[in-house]
C-alpha positions in Angstrom: -56.8 -50.2 142.2 -54.3 -48.1 140.2 -54.1 -45.5 142.9 -53.2 -48.2 145.4 -50.6 -49.6 143.1 -49.0 -46.1 142.8 -49.0 -45.6 146.6 -47.6 -49.0 147.3 -45.0 -49.3 144.5 -43.9 -52.8 144.3 -40.7 -52.1 142.4 -39.2 -49.9 145.2 -40.2 -52.4 147.9 -38.8 -55.4 146.0 -35.5 -53.6 145.6 -35.4 -52.5 149.3 -36.6 -55.8 150.6 -34.1 -57.8 148.6 -31.3 -55.7 150.2 -32.9 -55.5 153.6 -34.4 -58.8 154.7 -31.3 -60.5 156.0 -31.0 -64.3 156.2 -33.9 -65.1 154.0 -33.4 -68.3 152.1 -33.5 -68.2 148.3 -36.9 -70.0 148.4 -38.2 -67.4 150.8 -37.0 -64.6 148.4 -38.8 -66.2 145.5 -41.9 -66.8 147.6 -41.8 -63.1 148.7 -41.6 -61.9 145.1 -44.5 -64.2 144.0 -46.6 -63.2 147.0 -46.1 -59.5 146.3 -47.1 -60.0 142.6 -50.1 -62.0 143.8 -51.1 -59.3 146.3 -51.9 -57.1 143.4 -53.3 -59.7 140.9 -55.2 -61.9 143.4 -55.1 -60.2 146.9 -57.4 -62.8 148.6 -55.2 -65.7 147.5 -52.0 -63.7 148.4 -53.4 -62.9 151.9 -54.2 -66.6 152.5 -50.8 -67.6 151.4 -49.1 -64.9 153.5 -51.1 -65.8 156.6 -50.0 -69.5 156.2 -46.5 -68.3 155.7 -46.7 -66.1 158.9 -47.8 -69.2 160.8 -44.9 -71.1 159.4 -42.4 -68.4 160.6 -42.3 -66.2 157.5 -41.5 -63.1 159.5 -41.1 -59.7 157.8 -41.6 -60.8 154.1 -44.8 -62.7 155.0 -46.2 -59.9 157.1 -45.4 -57.3 154.5 -47.1 -59.3 151.7 -50.1 -59.8 153.9 -50.3 -56.1 154.6 -50.2 -55.2 150.9 -52.8 -57.8 150.1 -55.0 -56.1 152.8 -54.5 -52.8 151.1 -55.7 -54.3 147.8 -58.7 -55.8 149.5 -59.5 -52.3 150.8 -58.9 -53.3 154.4 -56.9 -50.2 155.1 -57.0 -50.2 158.9 -55.7 -53.7 159.2 -53.0 -52.9 156.6 -52.0 -49.7 158.5 -51.7 -51.5 161.8 -49.6 -54.3 160.3 -47.3 -52.0 158.3 -46.6 -49.8 161.3 -45.9 -52.9 163.4 -43.4 -54.2 160.9 -41.7 -50.8 160.5 -41.4 -50.2 164.2 -40.7 -53.7 165.3 -37.4 -54.6 163.8 -34.2 -52.6 164.1 -32.5 -55.3 162.0 -34.2 -53.9 158.9 -32.5 -51.3 156.8 -33.6 -47.8 157.7 -34.7 -47.0 154.1 -36.9 -50.1 154.0 -38.4 -49.2 157.4 -39.1 -45.7 156.1 -40.8 -47.2 153.1 -42.9 -49.3 155.4 -43.9 -46.3 157.5 -44.7 -44.5 154.3 -46.9 -47.3 153.1 -48.6 -47.4 156.5 -49.3 -43.7 156.3 -50.9 -44.1 152.9 -53.0 -46.9 154.2 -54.2 -44.6 157.0 -55.0 -41.9 154.5 -57.0 -44.4 152.5 -58.8 -45.4 155.8 -59.5 -41.7 156.4 -57.4 -41.6 159.6 -55.3 -38.5 159.3 -53.9 -38.6 162.9 -52.5 -42.1 162.4 -51.2 -41.2 159.0 -49.3 -38.3 160.6 -47.7 -40.7 163.1 -46.6 -43.1 160.3 -45.3 -40.4 158.0 -43.4 -38.9 161.0 -41.8 -42.3 161.6 -40.7 -42.4 158.0 -39.3 -38.9 158.2 -37.3 -39.8 161.4 -35.6 -42.4 159.2 -35.3 -40.4 156.0 -35.3 -36.7 157.0 -34.5 -35.3 153.6 -37.2 -37.0 151.6 -39.4 -34.3 150.0 -42.1 -36.9 149.0 -42.5 -37.8 152.7 -43.0 -34.1 153.6 -45.7 -33.9 150.9 -47.4 -37.1 152.3 -47.2 -35.6 155.8 -48.8 -32.4 154.5 -51.6 -34.4 153.0 -52.2 -36.1 156.3 -52.2 -32.8 158.1 -54.7 -31.4 155.6 -56.9 -34.4 156.3 -56.8 -33.4 160.0 -57.5 -29.9 158.9 -54.2 -28.9 160.5 
C-alpha cells in the first residue's frame, strides 16, 4: 500500500485539483478532500461514495476519487481506464493536473503489468509537461516493461 501511496501522491493532486477543478462548490471541494483521504484509509467505502457522487453529477472530482480508490483496491486496469478517460476527456482542466492524471494512469498500468498502455499514458503526460524528468523516468520504466 505504501508503494501505491507514493505513486499516487495525494498532496500533489489535492493542490492541483483545488486549482484546476473549476466551478466546484465549497461542499464539493470538502467532499473531494474527504473522499481522497478515504480512498487511502478505506478504499471500498470511498469507491461506494464516489460512485454515488458520480451518479449525482460529481464529474471530475468524483471520477478521480473513484479511480484512486480502485488503485488502493488493486483494481489497476479499471483505475487506468478511468484515469486516462478523465485526463483525456476534459480540456477545461489545467494542463498540469491533466499531466498528473495521465501519470497516475501510467502508474496504474504499470501495476497492472500493461507496459504498452503505460507508455501511452506517460506519453500523454509528457505532451502536457514536456520538461518533466520524472515523467521520462516513468516512460523508461514502461518501455523496460515492454522490453523496448
